[in-house]
C-alpha positions in Angstrom: 0.0 0.3 0.1 2.1 2.5 -1.2 -0.7 5.5 -1.5 -2.4 5.9 1.9 -5.9 7.5 1.5 -6.3 11.0 3.9 -9.8 12.5 4.2 -11.9 14.5 7.0 -13.7 13.3 9.3 -17.0 13.3 7.5 -16.1 10.5 5.7 -17.6 8.0 9.0 -14.1 4.9 8.6 -14.2 2.2 12.1 -10.8 1.8 12.7 -10.4 -2.4 10.2 -12.1 0.3 7.7 -8.8 2.5 7.7 -6.6 -1.2 7.8 -8.5 -2.3 5.5 -7.5 0.5 2.9 -4.5 2.2 3.7 -5.9 5.1 5.8 -4.7 8.6 7.8 -6.9 8.7 10.9 -9.6 11.4 9.5 -8.9 14.8 9.4 -11.9 15.9 12.2 -14.2 19.1 12.1 -14.9 20.6 14.8 -18.8 21.2 16.6 -19.4 23.8 18.7 -22.9 23.3 20.4 -23.2 26.2 23.2 -20.2 27.5 23.7 -18.2 23.8 23.9 -15.9 23.1 20.6 -15.6 19.4 20.5 -13.3 17.1 18.2 -14.6 15.2 15.7 -12.1 12.5 17.0 -11.8 8.8 17.8 -12.7 10.5 21.6 -16.2 11.7 20.7 -19.3 9.9 21.8 -21.8 9.9 19.6 -24.4 9.6 22.5 -23.6 11.9 24.2 -23.1 14.2 21.3 -26.7 14.0 20.7 -27.7 14.6 24.3 -25.7 17.6 23.8 -27.5 18.9 20.7 -30.9 17.8 22.3 -30.2 19.9 25.4 -29.2 23.0 23.8 -31.4 25.5 23.2 -29.2 28.2 20.9 -28.0 27.6 16.7 -25.1 24.8 16.9 -22.7 25.0 14.2 -19.4 23.1 12.6 -16.5 24.5 11.5 -14.2 22.1 9.0 -10.7 21.3 9.3 -7.3 23.3 9.3 -5.1 23.9 6.4 -2.4 22.6 8.6 -4.3 19.9 9.8 -4.8 18.5 6.7 -0.9 19.2 5.7 0.3 17.4 8.9 -2.0 14.8 7.1 -0.7 15.0 3.9 3.0 15.0 5.3 2.4 12.0 7.8 1.2 9.7 4.8 3.8 10.6 2.1 1.9 9.6 -0.6 -2.1 10.5 -0.2 -5.4 10.7 -2.6 -7.3 12.9 -0.4 -11.2 13.0 0.1 -13.8 15.7 1.3 -17.0 16.6 1.8 -18.6 18.4 -0.8 -17.0 22.1 -1.0 -20.7 23.0 -2.0 -21.5 22.6 1.8 -17.7 23.0 3.8 -14.9 25.3 2.8 -12.9 21.8 4.0 -12.2 20.7 0.0 -10.3 24.3 0.1 -8.7 23.6 3.4 -7.7 20.5 1.6 -6.2 22.0 -1.5 -4.6 24.9 0.4 -2.7 22.3 2.8 -1.6 19.9 -0.2 0.0 22.8 -1.4 1.8 22.9 1.7 2.4 19.2 2.5 3.7 19.3 -1.6 6.6 22.0 -0.4 7.8 19.6 2.4 8.3 16.7 -0.5 5.0 15.2 -0.4 2.7 14.0 -3.2 -0.9 14.4 -2.8 -4.6 15.1 -4.7 -8.0 15.3 -3.2 -11.2 14.9 -4.7 -14.1 16.3 -3.9 -16.5 14.8 -3.0 -19.4 15.3 -4.1 -21.4 14.6 -1.3 -20.6 13.2 2.5 -21.0 10.4 4.5 -21.0 7.6 3.1 -20.5 9.1 -0.5 -17.2 9.3 1.1 -16.8 6.0 2.3 -17.3 4.7 -1.2 -14.7 7.2 -3.3 -12.4 5.6 -0.5 -12.6 2.4 -1.2 -13.1 3.0 -5.0 -9.7 4.1 -4.6 -8.4 1.4 -2.9 -8.9 -1.7 -5.7 -8.1 1.1 -8.3 -4.5 1.3 -6.2 -5.1 -2.7 -5.7 -5.3 -3.7 -9.6 -2.2 -1.8 -9.9 -4.2 1.7 -12.0 -1.3 4.4 -12.3 -1.6 7.8 -10.6 -3.3 9.6 -13.1 -5.3 6.7 -13.9 -7.2 6.4 -10.2 -7.3 10.2 -10.9 -9.4 10.4 -13.6 -11.4 6.7 -12.9 -12.6 8.6 -9.3 -13.3 11.5 -10.9 -16.1 10.3 -13.3 -16.5 8.1 -10.5 -17.8 10.9 -8.3 -20.4 12.1 -10.9 -21.8 9.0 -11.4 -22.6 8.6 -7.8 -25.4 8.7 -6.4 -26.3 10.0 -2.7 -30.6 9.7 -1.3 -30.9 9.8 2.7 -34.2 10.3 5.1 -33.9 12.5 7.9 -36.7 12.8 11.0 -34.8 16.7 11.8 -33.4 18.9 9.0 -33.3 21.5 11.5 -29.1 22.1 11.2 -29.0 21.5 7.7 -31.2 24.1 7.3 -30.0 27.0 10.2 -25.9 26.2 8.8 -27.1 26.8 4.8 -26.7 22.9 4.2 -29.8 23.1 2.5 -32.8 25.7 2.1 -35.1 27.5 4.2 -38.0 27.1 1.8 -37.7 23.3 1.3 -37.3 23.1 5.0 -40.3 25.0 5.8 -42.7 22.5 3.8 -41.0 19.9 5.7 -42.2 21.1 8.3 -45.7 22.5 7.4 -46.7 19.3 5.9 -45.6 16.6 8.7 -43.6 14.3 6.3 -39.9 13.1 5.8 -37.9 14.7 3.3 -37.1 12.0 0.5 -33.0 14.0 0.3 -30.8 13.7 -2.4 -26.8 15.1 -3.4 -27.3 16.7 -6.2 -24.0 18.5 -8.5 -22.7 18.5 -4.7 -25.8 20.1 -3.2 -28.3 19.1 -1.4 -32.0 18.6 -3.0 -35.0 18.1 -2.0 -36.4 15.1 -4.7 -38.8 13.5 -3.2 -41.2 13.0 0.3 -41.9 9.9 2.8 -45.1 10.0 3.8 -46.6 8.8 7.5 -48.2 5.7 5.9 -45.0 4.7 3.4 -41.8 2.6 4.9 -38.9 5.1 5.2 -36.7 1.7 3.1 -39.3 0.7 0.0 -39.6 4.6 -1.0 -35.7 4.7 -0.9 -35.3 1.9 -2.6 -38.0 3.0 -5.6 -35.6 6.3 -5.6 -32.8 4.1 -6.2 -34.8 2.3 -8.9 -36.1 5.6 -10.8 -32.3 7.1 -10.6 -32.2 6.5 -14.2 -28.6 3.9 -13.8 -28.0 0.7 -14.0 -26.2 -0.6 -10.6 -25.6 -4.2 -11.5 -22.1 -5.0 -9.7 -22.2 -1.6 -7.9 -21.8 -1.0 -4.2 -23.7 -0.6 -1.8 -23.0 1.5 1.4 -25.6 2.4 4.1 -24.7 4.5 7.2 -27.2 5.5 10.3 -27.4 7.6 13.4 -28.5 4.7 16.0 -30.9 3.6 13.7 -29.8 0.1 12.8 -32.8 -1.3 12.4 -34.0 1.0 9.4 -30.2 -0.1 8.6 -30.1 -3.5 8.1 -34.2 -3.6 6.7 -33.2 -1.2 4.0 -29.7 -4.1 3.0 -31.8 -7.0 2.8 -34.8 -5.4 0.6 -32.2 -3.7 -1.6 -30.3 -7.5 -1.6 -33.6 -9.0 -2.2 -34.4 -6.2 -5.2 -31.1 -5.6 -6.9 -27.7 -6.9 -7.9 -25.5 -4.4 -5.9 -21.8 -5.4 -5.8 -20.5 -5.1 -2.2 -22.4 -4.0 0.3 -21.5 -2.4 3.5 -23.7 -0.5 7.3 -22.0 1.9 9.0 -22.6 4.0 11.7 -22.1 7.6 11.7 -19.8 9.2 13.5 -19.5 12.9 14.6 -20.2 15.5 12.1 -22.9 13.7 9.8 -24.5 12.9 13.3 -25.1 16.2 13.9 -26.5 16.8 10.2 -28.2 13.5 10.0 -29.3 13.9 13.7 -31.1 10.4 15.4 -32.5 8.6 13.4 -31.4 10.1 9.7 -30.1 6.9 7.2 -28.2 7.7 4.3 -26.8 5.5 1.2 -24.3 6.3 -1.1 -24.5 4.1 -4.8 
């Protein structure tokens, strides 16, 4: 594993996944709740984070890693490929680009990918990068292939609570207000790196079935494609979604992951995200 993989902490990798991928520790965001700055690293407890979010009556925010944080990760890696949350949602990509330039001055080599997604989308990209590297593909081919892969990738999610997305400018106030007024769960997707409202889940609908319908409606042949499902404190829905997806589609490798700090901050309790 000559090349390492670097990602910001919106890429929800477990220690086992990091070892499998040849990945550095993720470069952490900070989550700001009631005057406290919480580092999104391995010391963060998601249940405690959710409790603090529930108790907070003020606006809660997040801040991306600094260029220096990325620079250190790139220098430690030596040669790397990096993946960040969508540049339309955060300054993480810009910080990584600056950090990459700083790291090159110290002899490091890296290329930064804007995932145009988040959460399990970043995980999916990281695994695709490792697959290409394991197949012996040269750096230029990896860059070209992953760029196309990102353009084709789909990300869908259903949240019980969109308030943090709206308050922090990640989702339009109009869409958020419509969701609240109608008493429905929004079916959201990533389009050109931004969050769009692409459907609704009514009270009498199965969330898993609605998400699977959205996969079928995406207009892309998915036979053999990998699927990653992320959930925030909602393993039952994630398992239901996976089992139904296996029966309905011909996915390749499938994975269920738990959201970490930043992903949990925006997905909120019970949120579920999938990328393919």
